[in-house]
N, C-alpha and C positions, 0 to 999 in steps of 0.2 A: 341182557347188553344193551338192547334198544332204548331202554328205558334210562340205563346207566349217559349213554350219550347224548338222550335227552335234557338230561338234569344238566351236564357238562356245557350243554349247551345254553341253556337258560341261564347258568351263573355266568357264561363267558359275556354273554350279552348285557348281562346285570352292569357285571365290572367295564365293559364298555362303554354302557350309558352314563355311569356312575363316573367315568373318567372325561367323558364327553360334556357333560353338565357342569362338570368343574372345570375344564377348559373356555366354555363360554360362559361359565360366570365368571371366573377370572378375567376374560378379553373384557366382555360386558362393565367390570367395574373400572376397568380399564380407562375402557372409552368413557366413561360417564365421568371418572376423574377429571380426561385430557378436556373432554367437554367443558368441565367446571372450570380447568383452570383457562381456557381461551377466554369463557366469559369475565372469568376475574382478570383476568392480564389487558383486557382491550381496552381500556381507559388510556391506557400507558405509550400505546400504538396510535391513538386518535391524535388527529391534527383538525383543529376546528377552522371552518374558512374566514378569509380576510376579506370583508365585505369591499365591494368600491367606495372609493371617496367622489364625492358629486357635490360640487359648490358651484351653484346657478347654472353656467350653461357648460363646463367644462368636466372633464373625469379621469380618473385615476383606475384602472381596471383593479380588481379584485383577485384572490388568490384562493382556488377551490381547497376544500379540505379532503380528507378522509376518513374512513372507521373499516375497523374489521369487519369482515364479512363473515359472520359465524359459521352459517351454515358450508362454507366452501372451502374453509379451513378446516374444519372439521373434519371433513370427509378426505381433505389431501392430509392430515396429521393422523388421522388413525390406519393408514396403510403401515405407518412406521412405528404410533403407537406410544408417541411421545411429544410432547411440546416443543417445535424449534422454528423462531421468529422467521426465519429463510423462508418458513412454508405458508407464511399469514396471506392470505385473499382478501384484497380490500374494495371497497366501494365509495363513489366519490360523496363527497358533501358538498354541493355547489354553490357558489355565491347567490344574492339574492339576484343583485342588479348585475346582470349580465351585460357586456360591450356590447352582444348584437339587439339588447333591445334600446340601448342606446347611442346610437348613432346620431342624433341630434344635438351630440355631444361634442365640443374640441378634447381629444387625447391629447395633455399636456405632459404625462410622464407614465412608465409602463409602471408595474406596479416596484415599490419598495420595499420587499421583504427579503429580496437576494442580490449578490454584489453580481449584478447584469447589467449591462447597458447597451445602446444602439447608435450605433454608426450611419449618419446621413447624406448623400451624397447629392448636389442637384445636379443634373445632365441637360444639357442643351444642344442643340445642332454642331456649334464649333468645337466640343470638348470630346478628346480622345482618350479613352477608358484602357488602352493597352496598357499604360505602364501603374494604373491604380488597381486591375485586376492581378496584374504580374507580383506584385506584393500583397495584396488579399491572400492568393494561393501561397506565397513563398510563405506565409504567418499563418496560416490554414485560418483565414477569419472570413465571416458571413457579414454581407453589408446590405445594406438597402441604398437603393439607386431611384433618386424620384427623376424621371424622364418627361419629354415634352414630347410634340407630334412628329414634330422633325425627325429629331433623334431615332424614335422609333419608325419611322418609315423607312428611313435609312439603316437603319440597324435590329431588324426585324428577327433575323437570326442570333442577333447575339443577347439581346433582350430573351428570347427564348431559352438559349442556354445558360444565362444569367439564373434564373428560377429553377432549370434543373438542376444545377449543382448549388442550390441552397439559399443562393441570394433572394432577397426582396424588391419586387417592381412597383414603384409608387407612380402615382399619374398626376404629371403637370397640365395635362389636357394643351391646349393652346395657350402660351404666356399665363397661366395659370387661371383662365375663364374657362370655370365650369359649368358657363351655363353654355358653352361652345358646341359643336356637334360632334368633334373629334372626342370627345370626353367619351363619351358614352363606346366610342368606335375602339380607342385605346384599352378601354374597360373590359371590352369583348376578345381582345388579343392575348389582355394581359391573364384572365382570367380563363377564359373558354381554349383559347391554342396554347399559353402556357401552363394553365390548367393550375396556377395559383390559386389560394382557397377564397381570398378578399381583394379590393380594391381600397387604395386608398388617394388620398386628396392629402394638400400639404399646404397651408396657412401659415406664416410668420407675425400676424396680426390676427383678431377676431374678424370674418368677415361674414356678416349673414348671410348673404348671397353665395358665396362659398360652400359654408353649412348646409341651408337648405338644400341647393342642389346636387351636392355630393349624398345628402341623408335621402331623397328621394332616387339617388341610382343605387341607394344600398351598399353607399361606401363609408370607410370611414376619413374621420378629419384631423390629421396630426397637425401641433403647433408643437414645435422644435422646444425642447426645455433650454438648448442655447445654441444662438446661431453663431459660428464663427467665421469668419473673414478675412482675417490676416493672422500672421503669426501663429497658425494654429500650434506648434507644437507648445509654444509658452502659454496661449488662453487658453487651451483645454484644460490644463491642470487642475483650475481653478471650478471645472464643471463638471469632475467626474462624481458622480454620486450614483447611487442605487438606482434604478430606472431610468435614467437622463436619457433624454433623445436629443443626441446630438448632431446637428447640420453642420457640413463644413464646406466652406467655399471651394469646386474644385475647381484648381489651377495650378499652376508650375510650382508653386510654392510646397502647396499639399502635398502633391507628388514627390518630393524631395523630402518631406518630413514627416510622411505618411507611416513608414517601417518605424521611426522611433516613437511615435507618438503611439502604437498597436503594442510594441512594446512595452512601453511606459503606462500603460494601462492594465496590460496583462499582467507587470510587474505587482502592479498595485493589489491583484487578486480577484479583477473582474472577467469575468466572461462578457464577450461585446459577440451581439446576437441580431439579426437581421427582424425587422417588425414582425412579419408572422411568427415567430417563436416568443421575440421579447414580450407580445402583447396576450398570449395565451393565458387563459386563466388557469 
């Protein structure tokens, strides 16, 4: 009787081992097929980087691409046993000429690959931003404010709040003189206290002194794609294009027309981004 039970046990073990090995084989084959499918399809999901456009001392930033991370994607998909593009894991394909390595050049546009643009407001001591901020909040729009030293001194808390709310603060120093000591002080408030990643300088025309001073201070220098000082609703229509950096004179006329301007831009299918987002690669 004992010998019969031993034989029965051995047979059971053999059957169990066979079933287990068969299942392992099926799973292994499934995973191998899955891995092969991921490898074969990776080119369909690869986005090549768009390199920066550099001409003389100007730059238009590029856009990073991406490719499938085969190992991480396989690890996720093998848990469900089949290919699902929603589970694809990517790793970046970075552009060669990064903005951070070209701060000695004027940024004249954002990347022109997508329907986005930036609205820039120059803000000095005698300007009240309440109406403009109210319109931006009402239309759920984030913008860029270039402020001077006097405005920052009188509106420190407002500036910090604007950064926290997702707007970008640019640095006009004192009367756009970037050799003035207030430039560095303002940069510290914007990037350290306000925790904004980058500091931005402003120039409507090329200025070697501005570019050099800002580059030394690890700051970007912006030259707007368009500068509109009157009849903003009419004049902006010809300036709407991918990657545009549009500077608007901050006055009562703009306040009266800003909501219509924003609605017109968005109605054309454009997204309005602050510089911090618009210039991301």
